[in-house]
N, C-alpha and C positions, 0 to 999 in steps of 0.2 A: 414239230414244236419242241421236242426234247432236245434237238440240236441247239435251238436258241437258248434253252436253259443252260446247257453246257457252256455256251458262249458267255453267259452271265457269270458262271462259276469261274471260267478262265480269267475274265476281266477282273473279278473280285480278287482272285489270287495274285494277279499282277499288281493291283493297287496295294494290296497288303505288303508286298515285298519291296515296294519302292523305297529306296534310300536306307534300307535296314541291312546291317552287316553283323554277323555273329562275332562277338568279342567279349572280353572280360569286362563286366560292369565297373564303372569308375565310382568309387565311394566319395562321399563328401569330404572325408578327411584327406584323401589323396588329392582331390581337387583343390582343397585349401592349401596343402603343402606346395603344389605347383604354383598356385597364385602368389603365395608369399615369396617364392623364389624367382618367379619370372614375370610377374605383372609389370607392365611398363611404367605405370604411375608410381608404384612402390619402389621400383629400382631408381627412378629419378629422385624420389623423396629421400631415399637413403644416401644419395650423393649429396643432396642439400644438407642432410644431417652431418655428414662428414665435414663439409665446409664450415658449418657452424661450430663443430668441435675444434677445428683448426683456429677459427677466429677467437675462441675462448681460451686459448693457451696464454701463458704468461709472456711468451716471446712476442705475442701480438699485442700486448698491453703495456709496453714500455718498461718491463721489468729487467730487461737485459741492457747492458751498455752498448753504445755505438762505437764502432772502430772504423776509422777512416784513414786512407793513405792518399798522399798527394805527391806530385812531382812535376817539374817543368824543366825545359831546356830552351835557351834562347841564343840565337846566333845573330850577330850584328856585323854588318859590313859598311865601312866608311871610306870615302875618297873625296877630294875637293882641294881648295886653296885658301890661303889667307890674303887679305887685303892689307898691305902695310904702306906706310908713308914712302917707303923706298920702292914700292911697287908690289904687284901680286907675286905670291910664292905658293906653289902647290906642295902638297904633302903626299907621302906615299900611301897607297891604299892599305888598310889594315882591317882585321877581323877580331872580334871579341866574343867571348862565350860566357853565359851565365846559366847555372843549373841549381835546382833545389830539390829536396826530397824530404818527406816527413810522414810521420804516423801519429795519430792522436786517438785517445780513448776518452769518451765522455759518458758520465753516468749521473742520473738524477738521484740525489740523496733524499730529498724531501720535496713534496709538492702539495702539502696540505691533505695527504691521503687521497687525492683525486685519482691517482693511479690505482690504488687498492679498490676503490669503489667502482671504478670503470671496469676493472677486472671481474669483480663480483657481478656487475651488470651483464658482462659478456657470458658469465656462467649461467645466469638466469635466462639469457637469450638462447643459449644452447638447450636448456631444459625446455623452453617453449617450442623450439624447433623439433625436439624429440617428441613432444606431445602432439605437435602438428602432424608428424609422421605417423604417430600412433592413431590419431584421428582419421587420417587418410586410410590406414590399414583397416580400421574398424568399418569405415564406410565401404571400402572395397569388399570386405568379408560379407557385409550385409547385401551388397549388390550380387556377390557370388552366390549367396544363399538364395536370393530371389530367382536368379537365372537358372542355377543348378536345379532347384526344386520345380521350376517351370518346365525344364527339360524332362524331369522325372514324371511330372503330371501329364505332360503331353505323350510321353511313352505309354503311360497307363491308359490315356485316352485312346491312343492308337490301338492298344490291345482290346479295349472295350468295343471300339468301333469295328475292329476285325471280327470280333464275336458277333456283333450286330449284323455285319455283312454276311457272315456265314449262316446265321439264322434266317436272314432274308432270302438267301439263295435256296435254302432248304424249303422255305415257305413257298417260294415261286415254283420250285420243282413240284411240290405237292399240289399247288393250284393248277399247274399245267396238266398233271395226271388227272386230277379231278375234273377238269374241263374236258379233257380228251374222252373220258369215260362218262361224261354227262352228269357228273355228281355235283357240279357247281357252275355258276355262270361265268361269263367272260369278265364281269366286273371284279370278281375276286382275283382273277389272274392279273388284270390291269392294276389293281390296287397293290398287289404284291410286287409287280414290276416297278411301280412308282416308288414304293418304299425302299426297294433295293437301290434304285438310283439315288434316292436321298441319302441313304446310308453310305453309299460309295463316294458321293460328293463330300460328305462330312469327313470321311476317312482321308480323302486326298487333302482337304483343307488342314486337317490335323497334322498330316505328314509334312505339309509345307511349313506350318508354324513350328513344328519340331525341328526341321532343318535350319530355320532362321535362328532359333534359340540355341541350337548346338553351335552355330558359328559365333553367336554372342558369347557363349560360355568359353569357347576356345580363345577368343580375344581377351577375356578377363584373365584367363590362365597364362596369357602370354605365349600361346602356341599358334601354329598355322590354323587359320580360320576354317579351312576346308578339311581339316583332319576329322575323320569319322570317329564318333564316340558313342558309347552307350553307358548311361549312368545307373547307379544302384537306386532301386525304389524303396529300399529299407531306410527308415528314419527312427531315431531314438529321441524322444521328447521328454524333457524333464517335467515331472509332475509335482515337485516339492518346493518350488520357489514361493517364499512367503512375502507378503506385502511389506511388512515392517523391515525385513532383512534386505529387501530390494532397495528400499528408500535409504537405509543406513549405508549400504554399500555404495550407492550412487553418490551420496553427499561426501563420501571419502575418496572414492576411486574414479569417479566420472572424469573423462578427459577434459571437458569444459571447466569443471570445478577446479581441477588441478591447474589448468592453464591460467585461470583468473587469479589463483593464489600466487603463482609465479609472477604474473603481471603486477600484482600488488606489491610483492617483495621488490620487484624491479623499480617501482615508483618510489619506494622508501630509499633505495640506494641512489636514485636520481637526485633526491633532495640532498643527501650527504655529498654526492659528487659535485653538485653545483656550488656547495659551500666552500669547496676547495679553492675557489678563486679569491677568497678573503685571506689566504695564507701565502707566505713567501715561497719561492722556489729556490732550493739550494742544490747546486750541482758541483761536480768535481771533474777535473780533466787531467790527463797525463799525455805526454807526447815526447817525441824525439825528432829533431830537425837537423838537416844538413844543407848548407849553402856553399856554393863555390863559384869562382869566376876565373877566366883566363883572358889575358890581354897581352899577346906576344909583342905588340908594338908599343906597350905602355912606356911612358917616359921614366917613371920611377917604380911603379908596382906592376909586376907582370902577372899576378894572379893572387887569389885569396881563397880561403876555405874556413868554414866554422861549423861546428856540430855540437850537439849536446841535448840533454833531456830538458823537458819543461813540465811544470806541475802548477795547478792552481785550483781555486774554488771560485764559484760565482753565486751571487745572491741577487734575486730579482723579486721585488715586492711591489705589486700594483696597489698603491695606497687607495685609489678610488677608481671604481669602474661601475657605472650604473647598470651595465649589462649583467653583472654578477647578481645583483639584487633581483633583477627581472627573472633571471634563470631560476633562482631559488623560489620566488613566488609562483612561477609557472609550474615548477616541480611539485610544490605543495598542492596546487590546484589539480594537477594530474593524479596525485595520490587520493584526493577526495573523490575524483571521478572514478578511480578504480574501486574504492569502497562501495560506491553505488552499483558499479558493474558487478561486483562480487555478489551483492544481495540479489540483483536481478538474475544473475546466472543460477544461483542456488534455487530460487523460486521457479525459474524456467525448467531446470533439470528435474525438480520435484514434480512439476506438472507433467513433463514428458514420461517420467517413470510411472506415475499413477495411470496415465493414459495407456502406456504400453502394458502395464500389468493387467488392467481391465481387459484389454484386447487379448492378452495371453490367456486369461481365465475363460473368457467367452469362447475363444478358439478351441480350448480343450473341451468345453461343453458341447459345442457344435460337432467336434470330431467324434465324441462318444455317441451322440445322437445319430450322426450320419452312419456310423458303423452299424447301429441297430437297424437303420433303414435299409442298408445293403443286405443284411441278413433276411429281413422281412421280404424285400423285393425279390431275392433269389428264391425263397420258398414259394412265393406267389407265382413267379415265372415257371418254376419247375412243374407246379400243379397245373398251371394254365397250358403248358406245353403238352402234358399228358392228355388233358381234356380236349385240346385242339386236335391231337392225333386221333382221338376217339370220336371226333365230330360233335363234341358236346360244347364247343366254344366257337364263336364266329371268328373270322380272320381279323376283324376290327378289334374285338376284345383281346385276341392274342397279341396283336400289334401294340395295344395299350400296355399290356403286361411287359412286353419287350422294352418299350420306351421307359416304363417305370424302373426297370432293372438298370437300363443304360444310364438314365439320369441319376439314379442312386449311386452307381459306381463312379460316375464323373464327379458328383458332388462330394462323395467321400474322399476321393483323391485330392480334390481341391482343398477340402477342409484339413486334410492331413498335412499338406505342405504349408497351408496358411498358418497352422498352429506352430509348425517348426520355424517358420519365418518370424512369427510373433515372439517366439522364445529367443531367437538370435537378436532381434531388435531390443528386447528387454535386457539381455545380457550386455549389450553394447552400452545402454544407458547406465547399467550397474557398474561398468568398468571392468567386467569380467570376461569380455569376449576375446581380448588379446592379452597374452601374458607380457 
């Protein structure tokens, strides 16, 4: 029977070692650094931000003149005859050549400030894109926190379950000895065996979940998904966030609030830009042209050439266009819509912050309570273990003390990382998660 007990111990040892490799624990700060550098979504968003920056340049908003060059070359070949009263008369074949070249410079001097407001709108669009990138980074950091801390929680769960398996192995060993010497019934041995199997299954399941979340974490960090890793189980949780400060920070720095402010500014510029259609357009142009021709068989003129500069101004004024009035009216309606959207966003963010703050404070309370539970459960288990060794406690009572300790450890681990995730979410709403 002792041989079977050793078999259980070997099985437990194998289960404990599955998928685990000794390595330097990965801190959350290092994981965050890797994510900001290599996350696929963030890398794509940064490219979009660079495109928006290019689109917001003066060169892309008609602030620079246009320079054009033209040229042509034409060859003509003729042969045939004349019909005269004296009869048909053919003429000798001949070729003629025509060529032109020119360069022109055009610049808009005035367009009712439409160009200026379009440029300012592109600047606002760039700011909105940057805020979208910031929002994506914030959501990615929140996701990173959830997955990273779930990996840490599962690592702690595996450690607790390893301890549970070890305790169950020792309990089965004692039950086997007690049964062999007639000090207990077979029922105690069978119960110990069942409990060991249950703990082993829970351990394997926890290890499988851990492997899954490790792959998810690697994916978020932009690394090979099957790369082995071990994360740090140390967390630092801020305890000093005040409700009023959280609200004030959110209404000033929250990504959604800033975005709606830029959208409102963009709507103001859209009204001014649409009014540009009521004003004339004044342009200037400069150029230099060359024209030439060759006609070797010409009767009088064998060729010609001309060249010289050109300069001019142009004025274009659309005196009536109903579409301009429509654009102005629609722009004003768009501005009114953005005013409503701003109010809605501010109230929505306020609600999110208050909910997140309440969750944050509740999580801290639960964390402190669970820490006390772990301490109490550990003391209770240690005393129960001594009593069990002395035969003063039944195996059922000892198992209950073991489960109480295991559950307290698992709940404390869960509450610790839940509190950290609640802090991260609150900081995101406050606009302080990403610099």
